Backbone atoms as SQL, in Angstrom:
CREATE TABLE atoms (id INTEGER PRIMARY KEY, chain TEXT, resi INTEGER, resn TEXT, atom TEXT, x REAL, y REAL, z REAL);
INSERT INTO atoms VALUES
  (1, 'A', 1, 'MET', 'N', 0.845, -1.167, 0.000),
  (2, 'A', 1, 'MET', 'CA', 0.000, 0.000, 0.000),
  (3, 'A', 1, 'MET', 'C', 0.897, 1.238, 0.000),
  (4, 'A', 2, 'LYS', 'N', 0.424, 2.293, -0.686),
  (5, 'A', 2, 'LYS', 'CA', 1.213, 3.508, -0.818),
  (6, 'A', 2, 'LYS', 'C', 0.279, 4.703, -0.939),
  (7, 'A', 3, 'GLY', 'N', 0.780, 5.869, -0.543),
  (8, 'A', 3, 'GLY', 'CA', 0.045, 7.103, -0.725),
  (9, 'A', 3, 'GLY', 'C', 0.432, 7.744, -2.046),
  (10, 'A', 4, 'TYR', 'N', -0.563, 8.242, -2.765),
  (11, 'A', 4, 'TYR', 'CA', -0.329, 8.894, -4.049),
  (12, 'A', 4, 'TYR', 'C', -0.889, 10.306, -4.000),
  (13, 'A', 5, 'VAL', 'N', -0.180, 11.240, -4.605),
  (14, 'A', 5, 'VAL', 'CA', -0.610, 12.638, -4.619),
  (15, 'A', 5, 'VAL', 'C', -0.741, 13.088, -6.071),
  (16, 'A', 6, 'ASP', 'N', -1.897, 13.640, -6.402),
  (17, 'A', 6, 'ASP', 'CA', -2.127, 14.209, -7.723),
  (18, 'A', 6, 'ASP', 'C', -1.535, 15.613, -7.726),
  (19, 'A', 7, 'LYS', 'N', -0.381, 15.765, -8.345),
  (20, 'A', 7, 'LYS', 'CA', 0.319, 17.051, -8.323),
  (21, 'A', 7, 'LYS', 'C', -0.400, 18.124, -9.133),
  (22, 'A', 8, 'ASP', 'N', -1.334, 17.741, -9.980),
  (23, 'A', 8, 'ASP', 'CA', -2.130, 18.726, -10.700),
  (24, 'A', 8, 'ASP', 'C', -3.185, 19.359, -9.791),
  (25, 'A', 9, 'VAL', 'N', -3.441, 18.725, -8.651),
  (26, 'A', 9, 'VAL', 'CA', -4.458, 19.199, -7.708),
  (27, 'A', 9, 'VAL', 'C', -3.814, 19.746, -6.422),
  (28, 'A', 10, 'CYS', 'N', -2.709, 19.159, -6.002),
  (29, 'A', 10, 'CYS', 'CA', -2.022, 19.534, -4.753),
  (30, 'A', 10, 'CYS', 'C', -1.704, 21.030, -4.739),
  (31, 'A', 11, 'VAL', 'N', -1.921, 21.660, -3.579),
  (32, 'A', 11, 'VAL', 'CA', -1.595, 23.078, -3.406),
  (33, 'A', 11, 'VAL', 'C', -0.353, 23.280, -2.528),
  (34, 'A', 12, 'GLY', 'N', 0.266, 22.185, -2.079),
  (35, 'A', 12, 'GLY', 'CA', 1.500, 22.279, -1.311),
  (36, 'A', 12, 'GLY', 'C', 1.344, 22.759, 0.111),
  (37, 'A', 13, 'CYS', 'N', 0.187, 22.504, 0.722),
  (38, 'A', 13, 'CYS', 'CA', -0.045, 22.997, 2.086),
  (39, 'A', 13, 'CYS', 'C', 0.749, 22.218, 3.136),
  (40, 'A', 14, 'GLY', 'N', 1.122, 20.973, 2.842),
  (41, 'A', 14, 'GLY', 'CA', 1.920, 20.178, 3.775),
  (42, 'A', 14, 'GLY', 'C', 1.136, 19.474, 4.854),
  (43, 'A', 15, 'MET', 'N', -0.177, 19.570, 4.834),
  (44, 'A', 15, 'MET', 'CA', -0.997, 18.917, 5.855),
  (45, 'A', 15, 'MET', 'C', -0.719, 17.425, 5.915),
  (46, 'A', 16, 'CYS', 'N', -0.612, 16.787, 4.773),
  (47, 'A', 16, 'CYS', 'CA', -0.412, 15.334, 4.743),
  (48, 'A', 16, 'CYS', 'C', 0.905, 14.933, 5.403),
  (49, 'A', 17, 'VAL', 'N', 1.923, 15.741, 5.204),
  (50, 'A', 17, 'VAL', 'CA', 3.223, 15.470, 5.823),
  (51, 'A', 17, 'VAL', 'C', 3.113, 15.573, 7.339),
  (52, 'A', 18, 'GLY', 'N', 2.356, 16.538, 7.809),
  (53, 'A', 18, 'GLY', 'CA', 2.154, 16.692, 9.247),
  (54, 'A', 18, 'GLY', 'C', 1.387, 15.539, 9.854),
  (55, 'A', 19, 'VAL', 'N', 0.415, 15.019, 9.120),
  (56, 'A', 19, 'VAL', 'CA', -0.410, 13.915, 9.623),
  (57, 'A', 19, 'VAL', 'C', 0.311, 12.585, 9.510),
  (58, 'A', 20, 'CYS', 'N', 1.039, 12.363, 8.417),
  (59, 'A', 20, 'CYS', 'CA', 1.672, 11.062, 8.194),
  (60, 'A', 20, 'CYS', 'C', 3.013, 11.208, 7.466),
  (61, 'A', 21, 'PRO', 'N', 4.050, 11.628, 8.184),
  (62, 'A', 21, 'PRO', 'CA', 5.359, 11.802, 7.547),
  (63, 'A', 21, 'PRO', 'C', 5.998, 10.496, 7.078),
  (64, 'A', 22, 'ASP', 'N', 5.481, 9.364, 7.534),
  (65, 'A', 22, 'ASP', 'CA', 6.001, 8.083, 7.064),
  (66, 'A', 22, 'ASP', 'C', 5.484, 7.742, 5.669),
  (67, 'A', 23, 'ALA', 'N', 4.469, 8.471, 5.194),
  (68, 'A', 23, 'ALA', 'CA', 3.899, 8.201, 3.878),
  (69, 'A', 23, 'ALA', 'C', 4.126, 9.337, 2.888),
  (70, 'A', 24, 'PHE', 'N', 4.196, 10.571, 3.395),
  (71, 'A', 24, 'PHE', 'CA', 4.269, 11.733, 2.515),
  (72, 'A', 24, 'PHE', 'C', 5.433, 12.629, 2.878),
  (73, 'A', 25, 'ARG', 'N', 5.947, 13.304, 1.876),
  (74, 'A', 25, 'ARG', 'CA', 6.997, 14.311, 2.083),
  (75, 'A', 25, 'ARG', 'C', 6.791, 15.401, 1.039),
  (76, 'A', 26, 'MET', 'N', 7.431, 16.522, 1.266),
  (77, 'A', 26, 'MET', 'CA', 7.358, 17.615, 0.304),
  (78, 'A', 26, 'MET', 'C', 8.494, 17.436, -0.697),
  (79, 'A', 27, 'GLY', 'N', 8.153, 17.473, -1.964),
  (80, 'A', 27, 'GLY', 'CA', 9.148, 17.330, -3.018),
  (81, 'A', 27, 'GLY', 'C', 9.862, 18.645, -3.275),
  (82, 'A', 28, 'GLU', 'N', 10.907, 18.579, -4.068),
  (83, 'A', 28, 'GLU', 'CA', 11.672, 19.775, -4.400),
  (84, 'A', 28, 'GLU', 'C', 10.836, 20.788, -5.175),
  (85, 'A', 29, 'ASP', 'N', 9.741, 20.323, -5.779),
  (86, 'A', 29, 'ASP', 'CA', 8.857, 21.212, -6.535),
  (87, 'A', 29, 'ASP', 'C', 7.860, 21.941, -5.640),
  (88, 'A', 30, 'GLY', 'N', 7.900, 21.657, -4.322),
  (89, 'A', 30, 'GLY', 'CA', 7.010, 22.327, -3.381),
  (90, 'A', 30, 'GLY', 'C', 5.670, 21.643, -3.189),
  (91, 'A', 31, 'PHE', 'N', 5.486, 20.498, -3.839),
  (92, 'A', 31, 'PHE', 'CA', 4.251, 19.742, -3.710),
  (93, 'A', 31, 'PHE', 'C', 4.513, 18.438, -2.987),
  (94, 'A', 32, 'ALA', 'N', 3.473, 17.921, -2.347),
  (95, 'A', 32, 'ALA', 'CA', 3.597, 16.674, -1.605),
  (96, 'A', 32, 'ALA', 'C', 3.775, 15.500, -2.558),
  (97, 'A', 33, 'GLU', 'N', 4.361, 14.442, -2.030),
  (98, 'A', 33, 'GLU', 'CA', 4.502, 13.206, -2.784),
  (99, 'A', 33, 'GLU', 'C', 4.462, 12.024, -1.833),
  (100, 'A', 34, 'GLY', 'N', 3.916, 10.917, -2.311),
  (101, 'A', 34, 'GLY', 'CA', 4.004, 9.670, -1.572),
  (102, 'A', 34, 'GLY', 'C', 5.367, 9.087, -1.875),
  (103, 'A', 35, 'TRP', 'N', 6.083, 8.670, -0.856),
  (104, 'A', 35, 'TRP', 'CA', 7.477, 8.329, -1.129),
  (105, 'A', 35, 'TRP', 'C', 7.902, 6.918, -0.757),
  (106, 'A', 36, 'GLN', 'N', 7.068, 6.149, -0.121),
  (107, 'A', 36, 'GLN', 'CA', 7.489, 4.776, 0.173),
  (108, 'A', 36, 'GLN', 'C', 6.275, 3.903, 0.449),
  (109, 'A', 37, 'GLU', 'N', 6.492, 2.608, 0.363),
  (110, 'A', 37, 'GLU', 'CA', 5.439, 1.663, 0.728),
  (111, 'A', 37, 'GLU', 'C', 5.105, 1.871, 2.203),
  (112, 'A', 38, 'LEU', 'N', 3.831, 1.721, 2.535),
  (113, 'A', 38, 'LEU', 'CA', 3.376, 1.997, 3.898),
  (114, 'A', 38, 'LEU', 'C', 3.472, 0.765, 4.785),
  (115, 'A', 39, 'ALA', 'N', 4.025, 0.952, 5.966),
  (116, 'A', 39, 'ALA', 'CA', 3.990, -0.089, 6.982),
  (117, 'A', 39, 'ALA', 'C', 2.553, -0.196, 7.492),
  (118, 'A', 40, 'ALA', 'N', 2.169, -1.359, 7.923),
  (119, 'A', 40, 'ALA', 'CA', 0.788, -1.596, 8.361),
  (120, 'A', 40, 'ALA', 'C', 0.350, -0.622, 9.449),
  (121, 'A', 41, 'ASP', 'N', 1.271, -0.206, 10.303),
  (122, 'A', 41, 'ASP', 'CA', 0.888, 0.657, 11.426),
  (123, 'A', 41, 'ASP', 'C', 0.698, 2.130, 11.045),
  (124, 'A', 42, 'VAL', 'N', 0.958, 2.515, 9.791),
  (125, 'A', 42, 'VAL', 'CA', 0.740, 3.900, 9.384),
  (126, 'A', 42, 'VAL', 'C', -0.355, 4.049, 8.318),
  (127, 'A', 43, 'VAL', 'N', -0.955, 2.950, 7.902),
  (128, 'A', 43, 'VAL', 'CA', -1.998, 3.004, 6.876),
  (129, 'A', 43, 'VAL', 'C', -3.171, 3.881, 7.324),
  (130, 'A', 44, 'ASP', 'N', -3.605, 3.736, 8.565),
  (131, 'A', 44, 'ASP', 'CA', -4.724, 4.549, 9.054),
  (132, 'A', 44, 'ASP', 'C', -4.381, 6.038, 9.036),
  (133, 'A', 45, 'ASP', 'N', -3.148, 6.383, 9.393),
  (134, 'A', 45, 'ASP', 'CA', -2.730, 7.788, 9.359),
  (135, 'A', 45, 'ASP', 'C', -2.711, 8.314, 7.921),
  (136, 'A', 46, 'ALA', 'N', -2.250, 7.505, 6.986),
  (137, 'A', 46, 'ALA', 'CA', -2.229, 7.914, 5.582),
  (138, 'A', 46, 'ALA', 'C', -3.647, 8.114, 5.063),
  (139, 'A', 47, 'ARG', 'N', -4.543, 7.233, 5.436),
  (140, 'A', 47, 'ARG', 'CA', -5.947, 7.395, 5.031),
  (141, 'A', 47, 'ARG', 'C', -6.550, 8.648, 5.650),
  (142, 'A', 48, 'GLN', 'N', -6.165, 8.963, 6.883),
  (143, 'A', 48, 'GLN', 'CA', -6.647, 10.188, 7.528),
  (144, 'A', 48, 'GLN', 'C', -6.140, 11.405, 6.766),
  (145, 'A', 49, 'ALA', 'N', -4.887, 11.370, 6.342),
  (146, 'A', 49, 'ALA', 'CA', -4.346, 12.476, 5.555),
  (147, 'A', 49, 'ALA', 'C', -5.123, 12.646, 4.253),
  (148, 'A', 50, 'ALA', 'N', -5.475, 11.540, 3.612),
  (149, 'A', 50, 'ALA', 'CA', -6.259, 11.601, 2.376),
  (150, 'A', 50, 'ALA', 'C', -7.628, 12.219, 2.636),
  (151, 'A', 51, 'GLU', 'N', -8.233, 11.830, 3.726),
  (152, 'A', 51, 'GLU', 'CA', -9.557, 12.356, 4.081),
  (153, 'A', 51, 'GLU', 'C', -9.489, 13.850, 4.412),
  (154, 'A', 52, 'ASP', 'N', -8.408, 14.267, 5.067),
  (155, 'A', 52, 'ASP', 'CA', -8.269, 15.653, 5.515),
  (156, 'A', 52, 'ASP', 'C', -7.723, 16.599, 4.447),
  (157, 'A', 53, 'CYS', 'N', -7.199, 16.075, 3.356),
  (158, 'A', 53, 'CYS', 'CA', -6.612, 16.925, 2.314),
  (159, 'A', 53, 'CYS', 'C', -7.646, 17.952, 1.849),
  (160, 'A', 54, 'PRO', 'N', -7.317, 19.233, 1.934),
  (161, 'A', 54, 'PRO', 'CA', -8.298, 20.268, 1.609),
  (162, 'A', 54, 'PRO', 'C', -8.724, 20.307, 0.135),
  (163, 'A', 55, 'VAL', 'N', -7.925, 19.699, -0.736),
  (164, 'A', 55, 'VAL', 'CA', -8.257, 19.721, -2.169),
  (165, 'A', 55, 'VAL', 'C', -8.487, 18.321, -2.748),
  (166, 'A', 56, 'GLY', 'N', -8.449, 17.301, -1.893),
  (167, 'A', 56, 'GLY', 'CA', -8.707, 15.937, -2.346),
  (168, 'A', 56, 'GLY', 'C', -7.659, 15.384, -3.290),
  (169, 'A', 57, 'ALA', 'N', -6.399, 15.751, -3.069),
  (170, 'A', 57, 'ALA', 'CA', -5.321, 15.337, -3.969),
  (171, 'A', 57, 'ALA', 'C', -4.704, 13.986, -3.636),
  (172, 'A', 58, 'ILE', 'N', -5.112, 13.371, -2.524),
  (173, 'A', 58, 'ILE', 'CA', -4.444, 12.166, -2.043),
  (174, 'A', 58, 'ILE', 'C', -5.309, 10.931, -2.205),
  (175, 'A', 59, 'ASP', 'N', -4.648, 9.850, -2.602),
  (176, 'A', 59, 'ASP', 'CA', -5.289, 8.545, -2.681),
  (177, 'A', 59, 'ASP', 'C', -4.347, 7.543, -2.018),
  (178, 'A', 60, 'VAL', 'N', -4.899, 6.629, -1.270),
  (179, 'A', 60, 'VAL', 'CA', -4.111, 5.583, -0.630),
  (180, 'A', 60, 'VAL', 'C', -4.613, 4.257, -1.160),
  (181, 'A', 61, 'LYS', 'N', -3.709, 3.517, -1.798),
  (182, 'A', 61, 'LYS', 'CA', -4.087, 2.217, -2.351),
  (183, 'A', 61, 'LYS', 'C', -2.905, 1.289, -2.421);
């Protein structure tokens, strides 16, 4: 399982990184990115970040 960020929608607010830094980080372009496979214990946090994203740019699958 991994977090995915639609960079065409992302506004670079960083909320997802704050909620789940094990799944998301800010890229050099200033937008969030999913950067690694998720450990079982952080999947719920990644899903919470997807739910809380103000522009709906995140998908966890």
